[in-house]
N, CA, C and O atoms as a Tripos MOL2 file, in Angstrom:
@<TRIPOS>MOLECULE
protein
  236   235    59     0     0
PROTEIN
NO_CHARGES

@<TRIPOS>ATOM
      1 N         -35.6320   17.0160   -1.6010 N.3       1 ALA1
      2 CA        -34.6690   16.6260   -0.5930 C.3       1 ALA1
      3 C         -35.3190   16.5650    0.7720 C.2       1 ALA1
      4 O         -34.6590   16.7730    1.7900 O.2       1 ALA1
      5 N         -36.6080   16.2800    0.7980 N.am      2 ASP2
      6 CA        -37.2900   16.1930    2.0900 C.3       2 ASP2
      7 C         -37.4240   14.7240    2.4930 C.2       2 ASP2
      8 O         -38.4600   14.1000    2.2670 O.2       2 ASP2
      9 N         -36.3780   14.1900    3.0850 N.am      3 THR3
     10 CA        -36.3930   12.8040    3.5550 C.3       3 THR3
     11 C         -36.6540   12.7920    5.0470 C.2       3 THR3
     12 O         -36.3860   13.7650    5.7520 O.2       3 THR3
     13 N         -37.1720   11.6930    5.5080 N.am      4 HIS4
     14 CA        -37.4750   11.5600    6.9280 C.3       4 HIS4
     15 C         -36.1910   11.4430    7.7320 C.2       4 HIS4
     16 O         -35.1670   10.9780    7.2320 O.2       4 HIS4
     17 N         -36.2610   11.8640    8.9620 N.am      5 ALA5
     18 CA        -35.0900   11.7990    9.8410 C.3       5 ALA5
     19 C         -34.6830   10.3550   10.0950 C.2       5 ALA5
     20 O         -33.5000   10.0660   10.2710 O.2       5 ALA5
     21 N         -35.6540    9.4450   10.1170 N.am      6 SER6
     22 CA        -35.3270    8.0440   10.3700 C.3       6 SER6
     23 C         -34.4940    7.4570    9.2280 C.2       6 SER6
     24 O         -33.6240    6.6190    9.4690 O.2       6 SER6
     25 N         -34.7490    7.8840    7.9970 N.am      7 LYS7
     26 CA        -33.9520    7.4010    6.8710 C.3       7 LYS7
     27 C         -32.5330    7.9410    6.9420 C.2       7 LYS7
     28 O         -31.5780    7.2390    6.6100 O.2       7 LYS7
     29 N         -32.3940    9.1910    7.3760 N.am      8 LYS8
     30 CA        -31.0640    9.7710    7.5170 C.3       8 LYS8
     31 C         -30.2740    9.0540    8.6010 C.2       8 LYS8
     32 O         -29.0920    8.7580    8.4270 O.2       8 LYS8
     33 N         -30.9280    8.7790    9.7130 N.am      9 VAL9
     34 CA        -30.2650    8.0650   10.8070 C.3       9 VAL9
     35 C         -29.8940    6.6590   10.3670 C.2       9 VAL9
     36 O         -28.8090    6.1710   10.6830 O.2       9 VAL9
     37 N         -30.7900    6.0090    9.6390 N.am     10 SER10
     38 CA        -30.5130    4.6640    9.1370 C.3      10 SER10
     39 C         -29.3190    4.6710    8.1920 C.2      10 SER10
     40 O         -28.4800    3.7720    8.2540 O.2      10 SER10
     41 N         -29.2300    5.6610    7.3270 N.am     11 LEU11
     42 CA        -28.1070    5.7670    6.4000 C.3      11 LEU11
     43 C         -26.8000    5.9910    7.1490 C.2      11 LEU11
     44 O         -25.7890    5.3610    6.8370 O.2      11 LEU11
     45 N         -26.8140    6.8770    8.1260 N.am     12 VAL12
     46 CA        -25.6010    7.1540    8.9000 C.3      12 VAL12
     47 C         -25.1580    5.9160    9.6690 C.2      12 VAL12
     48 O         -23.9670    5.6070    9.6970 O.2      12 VAL12
     49 N         -26.0810    5.2080   10.2870 N.am     13 LEU13
     50 CA        -25.7300    3.9930   11.0240 C.3      13 LEU13
     51 C         -25.2160    2.9070   10.0860 C.2      13 LEU13
     52 O         -24.2690    2.1960   10.4210 O.2      13 LEU13
     53 N         -25.8310    2.7750    8.9200 N.am     14 ASN14
     54 CA        -25.3940    1.7810    7.9470 C.3      14 ASN14
     55 C         -23.9830    2.0950    7.4610 C.2      14 ASN14
     56 O         -23.1350    1.2050    7.4030 O.2      14 ASN14
     57 N         -23.7280    3.3490    7.1140 N.am     15 LEU15
     58 CA        -22.3980    3.7310    6.6410 C.3      15 LEU15
     59 C         -21.3470    3.5550    7.7290 C.2      15 LEU15
     60 O         -20.2350    3.1090    7.4480 O.2      15 LEU15
     61 N         -21.6850    3.8990    8.9590 N.am     16 SER16
     62 CA        -20.7080    3.7220   10.0370 C.3      16 SER16
     63 C         -20.4240    2.2420   10.2690 C.2      16 SER16
     64 O         -19.2850    1.8790   10.5640 O.2      16 SER16
     65 N         -21.4240    1.3860   10.1430 N.am     17 GLY17
     66 CA        -21.1980   -0.0500   10.2730 C.3      17 GLY17
     67 C         -20.3200   -0.5940    9.1660 C.2      17 GLY17
     68 O         -19.4520   -1.4310    9.4100 O.2      17 GLY17
     69 N         -20.5420   -0.1220    7.9450 N.am     18 VAL18
     70 CA        -19.7270   -0.5590    6.8080 C.3      18 VAL18
     71 C         -18.2790   -0.1290    6.9990 C.2      18 VAL18
     72 O         -17.3600   -0.9110    6.7570 O.2      18 VAL18
     73 N         -18.0710    1.1120    7.4340 N.am     19 PHE19
     74 CA        -16.7060    1.5940    7.6400 C.3      19 PHE19
     75 C         -16.0200    0.8630    8.7890 C.2      19 PHE19
     76 O         -14.8150    0.6190    8.7310 O.2      19 PHE19
     77 N         -16.7700    0.5120    9.8290 N.am     20 CYS20
     78 CA        -16.1780   -0.2660   10.9280 C.3      20 CYS20
     79 C         -15.7400   -1.6430   10.4410 C.2      20 CYS20
     80 O         -14.6510   -2.1020   10.7850 O.2      20 CYS20
     81 N         -16.5700   -2.3040    9.6480 N.am     21 GLN21
     82 CA        -16.2070   -3.6130    9.1150 C.3      21 GLN21
     83 C         -15.0130   -3.5150    8.1800 C.2      21 GLN21
     84 O         -14.1300   -4.3730    8.2110 O.2      21 GLN21
     85 N         -14.9740   -2.4880    7.3560 N.am     22 LEU22
     86 CA        -13.8500   -2.2840    6.4510 C.3      22 LEU22
     87 C         -12.5670   -2.0480    7.2320 C.2      22 LEU22
     88 O         -11.5190   -2.5890    6.8810 O.2      22 LEU22
     89 N         -12.6390   -1.2470    8.2840 N.am     23 PHE23
     90 CA        -11.4640   -0.9760    9.1050 C.3      23 PHE23
     91 C         -10.9650   -2.2440    9.7880 C.2      23 PHE23
     92 O          -9.7610   -2.4960    9.8190 O.2      23 PHE23
     93 N         -11.8780   -3.0440   10.3370 N.am     24 MET24
     94 CA        -11.4610   -4.2660   11.0300 C.3      24 MET24
     95 C         -10.7800   -5.2360   10.0740 C.2      24 MET24
     96 O          -9.7730   -5.8480   10.4310 O.2      24 MET24
     97 N         -11.3100   -5.3840    8.8770 N.am     25 CYS25
     98 CA        -10.7270   -6.3060    7.8980 C.3      25 CYS25
     99 C          -9.3580   -5.8230    7.4460 C.2      25 CYS25
    100 O          -8.4070   -6.6030    7.4050 O.2      25 CYS25
    101 N          -9.2510   -4.5520    7.1080 N.am     26 THR26
    102 CA         -7.9790   -4.0500    6.6000 C.3      26 THR26
    103 C          -6.9270   -3.9790    7.6960 C.2      26 THR26
    104 O          -5.7420   -4.1680    7.4210 O.2      26 THR26
    105 N          -7.3360   -3.7090    8.9360 N.am     27 TYR27
    106 CA         -6.3670   -3.6410   10.0330 C.3      27 TYR27
    107 C          -5.7750   -5.0160   10.3090 C.2      27 TYR27
    108 O          -4.5660   -5.1450   10.4990 O.2      27 TYR27
    109 N          -6.6220   -6.0450   10.3310 N.am     28 SER28
    110 CA         -6.1120   -7.3910   10.5970 C.3      28 SER28
    111 C          -5.2490   -7.8840    9.4360 C.2      28 SER28
    112 O          -4.2390   -8.5510    9.6600 O.2      28 SER28
    113 N          -5.6300   -7.5690    8.2130 N.am     29 CYS29
    114 CA         -4.8240   -7.9840    7.0620 C.3      29 CYS29
    115 C          -3.4830   -7.2600    7.0390 C.2      29 CYS29
    116 O          -2.4730   -7.8430    6.6440 O.2      29 CYS29
    117 N          -3.4630   -5.9970    7.4570 N.am     30 ASP30
    118 CA         -2.2070   -5.2570    7.5210 C.3      30 ASP30
    119 C          -1.2880   -5.8790    8.5630 C.2      30 ASP30
    120 O          -0.0780   -5.9570    8.3520 O.2      30 ASP30
    121 N          -1.8440   -6.3190    9.6790 N.am     31 ASP31
    122 CA         -1.0290   -6.9620   10.7120 C.3      31 ASP31
    123 C          -0.4400   -8.2710   10.2050 C.2      31 ASP31
    124 O           0.7190   -8.5780   10.4820 O.2      31 ASP31
    125 N          -1.2270   -9.0440    9.4670 N.am     32 VAL32
    126 CA         -0.7250  -10.2950    8.8950 C.3      32 VAL32
    127 C           0.4030  -10.0160    7.9070 C.2      32 VAL32
    128 O           1.3980  -10.7410    7.8830 O.2      32 VAL32
    129 N           0.2580   -8.9730    7.0920 N.am     33 MET33
    130 CA          1.3100   -8.6350    6.1330 C.3      33 MET33
    131 C           2.5890   -8.1960    6.8410 C.2      33 MET33
    132 O           3.6850   -8.5560    6.4120 O.2      33 MET33
    133 N           2.4630   -7.4270    7.9160 N.am     34 GLN34
    134 CA          3.6520   -6.9940    8.6480 C.3      34 GLN34
    135 C           4.3470   -8.1780    9.3070 C.2      34 GLN34
    136 O           5.5750   -8.2600    9.2890 O.2      34 GLN34
    137 N           3.5850   -9.0870    9.8830 N.am     35 GLN35
    138 CA          4.1820  -10.2520   10.5290 C.3      35 GLN35
    139 C           4.8590  -11.1640    9.5080 C.2      35 GLN35
    140 O           5.9330  -11.6980    9.7850 O.2      35 GLN35
    141 N           4.2610  -11.3510    8.3490 N.am     36 SER36
    142 CA          4.8990  -12.2000    7.3390 C.3      36 SER36
    143 C           6.1520  -11.5310    6.7940 C.2      36 SER36
    144 O           7.1100  -12.2160    6.4360 O.2      36 SER36
    145 N           6.1610  -10.2110    6.7260 N.am     37 GLY37
    146 CA          7.3740   -9.4990    6.3370 C.3      37 GLY37
    147 C           8.4770   -9.6830    7.3590 C.2      37 GLY37
    148 O           9.6450   -9.8220    6.9970 O.2      37 GLY37
    149 N           8.1150   -9.6840    8.6370 N.am     38 ASN38
    150 CA          9.1070   -9.9230    9.6860 C.3      38 ASN38
    151 C           9.6760  -11.3360    9.5990 C.2      38 ASN38
    152 O          10.8700  -11.5430    9.8160 O.2      38 ASN38
    153 N           8.8230  -12.3030    9.2830 N.am     39 VAL39
    154 CA          9.2890  -13.6820    9.1450 C.3      39 VAL39
    155 C          10.2550  -13.8000    7.9710 C.2      39 VAL39
    156 O          11.2970  -14.4460    8.0840 O.2      39 VAL39
    157 N           9.9120  -13.1830    6.8530 N.am     40 SER40
    158 CA         10.8090  -13.2810    5.6970 C.3      40 SER40
    159 C          12.1310  -12.5670    5.9630 C.2      40 SER40
    160 O          13.1820  -13.0460    5.5360 O.2      40 SER40
    161 N          12.0970  -11.4380    6.6570 N.am     41 ASN41
    162 CA         13.3520  -10.7600    7.0030 C.3      41 ASN41
    163 C          14.2050  -11.6160    7.9280 C.2      41 ASN41
    164 O          15.4270  -11.6580    7.7830 O.2      41 ASN41
    165 N          13.5720  -12.3000    8.8770 N.am     42 ALA42
    166 CA         14.3200  -13.1610    9.7900 C.3      42 ALA42
    167 C          14.9240  -14.3500    9.0490 C.2      42 ALA42
    168 O          16.0530  -14.7500    9.3360 O.2      42 ALA42
    169 N          14.1890  -14.9120    8.1070 N.am     43 ILE43
    170 CA         14.6960  -16.0640    7.3550 C.3      43 ILE43
    171 C          15.8870  -15.6640    6.4910 C.2      43 ILE43
    172 O          16.8860  -16.3810    6.4450 O.2      43 ILE43
    173 N          15.7910  -14.5390    5.8130 N.am     44 PHE44
    174 CA         16.8660  -14.1400    4.9110 C.3      44 PHE44
    175 C          18.0600  -13.5320    5.6290 C.2      44 PHE44
    176 O          19.1010  -13.3200    5.0090 O.2      44 PHE44
    177 N          17.9360  -13.2430    6.9310 N.am     45 SER45
    178 CA         19.0890  -12.7170    7.6650 C.3      45 SER45
    179 C          19.9080  -13.8290    8.3210 C.2      45 SER45
    180 O          20.9260  -13.5480    8.9530 O.2      45 SER45
    181 N          19.4820  -15.0830    8.1840 N.am     46 ILE46
    182 CA         20.2250  -16.2120    8.7480 C.3      46 ILE46
    183 C          21.4960  -16.4280    7.9280 C.2      46 ILE46
    184 O          21.4420  -16.4100    6.6990 O.2      46 ILE46
    185 N          22.6330  -16.6300    8.5840 N.am     47 PRO47
    186 CA         23.8810  -16.8900    7.8380 C.3      47 PRO47
    187 C          23.9110  -18.3290    7.3140 C.2      47 PRO47
    188 O          24.4460  -19.2230    7.9700 O.2      47 PRO47
    189 N          23.3410  -18.5430    6.1430 N.am     48 TRP48
    190 CA         23.2170  -19.8860    5.5850 C.3      48 TRP48
    191 C          24.5690  -20.5140    5.2620 C.2      48 TRP48
    192 O          24.6820  -21.7390    5.2610 O.2      48 TRP48
    193 N          25.5800  -19.7260    4.9910 N.am     49 ALA49
    194 CA         26.8710  -20.2590    4.5510 C.3      49 ALA49
    195 C          27.6070  -21.0210    5.6460 C.2      49 ALA49
    196 O          28.4870  -21.8240    5.3360 O.2      49 ALA49
    197 N          27.2750  -20.7940    6.9190 N.am     50 ILE50
    198 CA         28.0250  -21.4670    7.9910 C.3      50 ILE50
    199 C          27.3910  -22.7850    8.4250 C.2      50 ILE50
    200 O          27.9500  -23.4750    9.2780 O.2      50 ILE50
    201 N          26.2410  -23.1550    7.8620 N.am     51 PHE51
    202 CA         25.6280  -24.4220    8.2270 C.3      51 PHE51
    203 C          26.4060  -25.5760    7.6070 C.2      51 PHE51
    204 O          26.8230  -25.4880    6.4520 O.2      51 PHE51
    205 N          26.6060  -26.6600    8.3600 N.am     52 PRO52
    206 CA         27.3200  -27.8090    7.7850 C.3      52 PRO52
    207 C          26.4260  -28.5630    6.7990 C.2      52 PRO52
    208 O          25.2210  -28.6990    7.0130 O.2      52 PRO52
    209 N          27.0240  -29.0370    5.7430 N.am     53 MET53
    210 CA         26.2970  -29.8210    4.7490 C.3      53 MET53
    211 C          26.6740  -31.2870    4.9400 C.2      53 MET53
    212 O          27.8150  -31.6720    4.6860 O.2      53 MET53
    213 N          25.7200  -32.1050    5.3850 N.am     54 ASN54
    214 CA         25.9780  -33.5240    5.6070 C.3      54 ASN54
    215 C          25.9300  -34.3060    4.3010 C.2      54 ASN54
    216 O          26.8020  -35.1330    4.0340 O.2      54 ASN54
    217 N          24.9290  -34.0480    3.5040 N.am     55 GLU55
    218 CA         24.7740  -34.7130    2.2140 C.3      55 GLU55
    219 C          24.5050  -33.6390    1.1690 C.2      55 GLU55
    220 O          24.3220  -32.4690    1.5040 O.2      55 GLU55
    221 N          24.4820  -34.0260   -0.0490 N.am     56 ALA56
    222 CA         24.2540  -33.0570   -1.1200 C.3      56 ALA56
    223 C          22.8440  -32.4740   -1.0090 C.2      56 ALA56
    224 O          21.8550  -33.2020   -1.1020 O.2      56 ALA56
    225 N          22.7620  -31.1820   -0.8150 N.am     57 GLY57
    226 CA         21.4760  -30.5030   -0.7920 C.3      57 GLY57
    227 C          20.7450  -30.5420    0.5290 C.2      57 GLY57
    228 O          19.6320  -30.0220    0.6080 O.2      57 GLY57
    229 N          21.3050  -31.1280    1.5700 N.am     58 THR58
    230 CA         20.6250  -31.1570    2.8640 C.3      58 THR58
    231 C          21.4990  -30.5130    3.9230 C.2      58 THR58
    232 O          22.7260  -30.5020    3.8220 O.2      58 THR58
    233 N          20.8530  -29.9870    4.9190 N.am     59 ILE59
    234 CA         21.5840  -29.3460    6.0210 C.3      59 ILE59
    235 C          21.6340  -30.2910    7.2010 C.2      59 ILE59
    236 O          22.2030  -29.9530    8.2390 O.2      59 ILE59
@<TRIPOS>BOND
     1     1     2 1
     2     2     3 1
     3     3     4 2
     4     3     5 am
     5     5     6 1
     6     6     7 1
     7     7     8 2
     8     7     9 am
     9     9    10 1
    10    10    11 1
    11    11    12 2
    12    11    13 am
    13    13    14 1
    14    14    15 1
    15    15    16 2
    16    15    17 am
    17    17    18 1
    18    18    19 1
    19    19    20 2
    20    19    21 am
    21    21    22 1
    22    22    23 1
    23    23    24 2
    24    23    25 am
    25    25    26 1
    26    26    27 1
    27    27    28 2
    28    27    29 am
    29    29    30 1
    30    30    31 1
    31    31    32 2
    32    31    33 am
    33    33    34 1
    34    34    35 1
    35    35    36 2
    36    35    37 am
    37    37    38 1
    38    38    39 1
    39    39    40 2
    40    39    41 am
    41    41    42 1
    42    42    43 1
    43    43    44 2
    44    43    45 am
    45    45    46 1
    46    46    47 1
    47    47    48 2
    48    47    49 am
    49    49    50 1
    50    50    51 1
    51    51    52 2
    52    51    53 am
    53    53    54 1
    54    54    55 1
    55    55    56 2
    56    55    57 am
    57    57    58 1
    58    58    59 1
    59    59    60 2
    60    59    61 am
    61    61    62 1
    62    62    63 1
    63    63    64 2
    64    63    65 am
    65    65    66 1
    66    66    67 1
    67    67    68 2
    68    67    69 am
    69    69    70 1
    70    70    71 1
    71    71    72 2
    72    71    73 am
    73    73    74 1
    74    74    75 1
    75    75    76 2
    76    75    77 am
    77    77    78 1
    78    78    79 1
    79    79    80 2
    80    79    81 am
    81    81    82 1
    82    82    83 1
    83    83    84 2
    84    83    85 am
    85    85    86 1
    86    86    87 1
    87    87    88 2
    88    87    89 am
    89    89    90 1
    90    90    91 1
    91    91    92 2
    92    91    93 am
    93    93    94 1
    94    94    95 1
    95    95    96 2
    96    95    97 am
    97    97    98 1
    98    98    99 1
    99    99   100 2
   100    99   101 am
   101   101   102 1
   102   102   103 1
   103   103   104 2
   104   103   105 am
   105   105   106 1
   106   106   107 1
   107   107   108 2
   108   107   109 am
   109   109   110 1
   110   110   111 1
   111   111   112 2
   112   111   113 am
   113   113   114 1
   114   114   115 1
   115   115   116 2
   116   115   117 am
   117   117   118 1
   118   118   119 1
   119   119   120 2
   120   119   121 am
   121   121   122 1
   122   122   123 1
   123   123   124 2
   124   123   125 am
   125   125   126 1
   126   126   127 1
   127   127   128 2
   128   127   129 am
   129   129   130 1
   130   130   131 1
   131   131   132 2
   132   131   133 am
   133   133   134 1
   134   134   135 1
   135   135   136 2
   136   135   137 am
   137   137   138 1
   138   138   139 1
   139   139   140 2
   140   139   141 am
   141   141   142 1
   142   142   143 1
   143   143   144 2
   144   143   145 am
   145   145   146 1
   146   146   147 1
   147   147   148 2
   148   147   149 am
   149   149   150 1
   150   150   151 1
   151   151   152 2
   152   151   153 am
   153   153   154 1
   154   154   155 1
   155   155   156 2
   156   155   157 am
   157   157   158 1
   158   158   159 1
   159   159   160 2
   160   159   161 am
   161   161   162 1
   162   162   163 1
   163   163   164 2
   164   163   165 am
   165   165   166 1
   166   166   167 1
   167   167   168 2
   168   167   169 am
   169   169   170 1
   170   170   171 1
   171   171   172 2
   172   171   173 am
   173   173   174 1
   174   174   175 1
   175   175   176 2
   176   175   177 am
   177   177   178 1
   178   178   179 1
   179   179   180 2
   180   179   181 am
   181   181   182 1
   182   182   183 1
   183   183   184 2
   184   183   185 am
   185   185   186 1
   186   186   187 1
   187   187   188 2
   188   187   189 am
   189   189   190 1
   190   190   191 1
   191   191   192 2
   192   191   193 am
   193   193   194 1
   194   194   195 1
   195   195   196 2
   196   195   197 am
   197   197   198 1
   198   198   199 1
   199   199   200 2
   200   199   201 am
   201   201   202 1
   202   202   203 1
   203   203   204 2
   204   203   205 am
   205   205   206 1
   206   206   207 1
   207   207   208 2
   208   207   209 am
   209   209   210 1
   210   210   211 1
   211   211   212 2
   212   211   213 am
   213   213   214 1
   214   214   215 1
   215   215   216 2
   216   215   217 am
   217   217   218 1
   218   218   219 1
   219   219   220 2
   220   219   221 am
   221   221   222 1
   222   222   223 1
   223   223   224 2
   224   223   225 am
   225   225   226 1
   226   226   227 1
   227   227   228 2
   228   227   229 am
   229   229   230 1
   230   230   231 1
   231   231   232 2
   232   231   233 am
   233   233   234 1
   234   234   235 1
   235   235   236 2
@<TRIPOS>SUBSTRUCTURE
     1 ALA1         2 RESIDUE 1 A ALA
     2 ASP2         6 RESIDUE 1 A ASP
     3 THR3        10 RESIDUE 1 A THR
     4 HIS4        14 RESIDUE 1 A HIS
     5 ALA5        18 RESIDUE 1 A ALA
     6 SER6        22 RESIDUE 1 A SER
     7 LYS7        26 RESIDUE 1 A LYS
     8 LYS8        30 RESIDUE 1 A LYS
     9 VAL9        34 RESIDUE 1 A VAL
    10 SER10       38 RESIDUE 1 A SER
    11 LEU11       42 RESIDUE 1 A LEU
    12 VAL12       46 RESIDUE 1 A VAL
    13 LEU13       50 RESIDUE 1 A LEU
    14 ASN14       54 RESIDUE 1 A ASN
    15 LEU15       58 RESIDUE 1 A LEU
    16 SER16       62 RESIDUE 1 A SER
    17 GLY17       66 RESIDUE 1 A GLY
    18 VAL18       70 RESIDUE 1 A VAL
    19 PHE19       74 RESIDUE 1 A PHE
    20 CYS20       78 RESIDUE 1 A CYS
    21 GLN21       82 RESIDUE 1 A GLN
    22 LEU22       86 RESIDUE 1 A LEU
    23 PHE23       90 RESIDUE 1 A PHE
    24 MET24       94 RESIDUE 1 A MET
    25 CYS25       98 RESIDUE 1 A CYS
    26 THR26      102 RESIDUE 1 A THR
    27 TYR27      106 RESIDUE 1 A TYR
    28 SER28      110 RESIDUE 1 A SER
    29 CYS29      114 RESIDUE 1 A CYS
    30 ASP30      118 RESIDUE 1 A ASP
    31 ASP31      122 RESIDUE 1 A ASP
    32 VAL32      126 RESIDUE 1 A VAL
    33 MET33      130 RESIDUE 1 A MET
    34 GLN34      134 RESIDUE 1 A GLN
    35 GLN35      138 RESIDUE 1 A GLN
    36 SER36      142 RESIDUE 1 A SER
    37 GLY37      146 RESIDUE 1 A GLY
    38 ASN38      150 RESIDUE 1 A ASN
    39 VAL39      154 RESIDUE 1 A VAL
    40 SER40      158 RESIDUE 1 A SER
    41 ASN41      162 RESIDUE 1 A ASN
    42 ALA42      166 RESIDUE 1 A ALA
    43 ILE43      170 RESIDUE 1 A ILE
    44 PHE44      174 RESIDUE 1 A PHE
    45 SER45      178 RESIDUE 1 A SER
    46 ILE46      182 RESIDUE 1 A ILE
    47 PRO47      186 RESIDUE 1 A PRO
    48 TRP48      190 RESIDUE 1 A TRP
    49 ALA49      194 RESIDUE 1 A ALA
    50 ILE50      198 RESIDUE 1 A ILE
    51 PHE51      202 RESIDUE 1 A PHE
    52 PRO52      206 RESIDUE 1 A PRO
    53 MET53      210 RESIDUE 1 A MET
    54 ASN54      214 RESIDUE 1 A ASN
    55 GLU55      218 RESIDUE 1 A GLU
    56 ALA56      222 RESIDUE 1 A ALA
    57 GLY57      226 RESIDUE 1 A GLY
    58 THR58      230 RESIDUE 1 A THR
    59 ILE59      234 RESIDUE 1 A ILE
């Protein structure tokens, strides 16, 4: 277990870079999922029954 200090530092820097990239990807994807959930909630909360129907199947 006698490794050089430079290898240990390299490993720590590499792991921290990987975790930073993982965090950035998952954070942005989580934001996209939350925003799309908000859009779907807004769409399904619209009172569709009160819209006038001009022709069959169209609003």
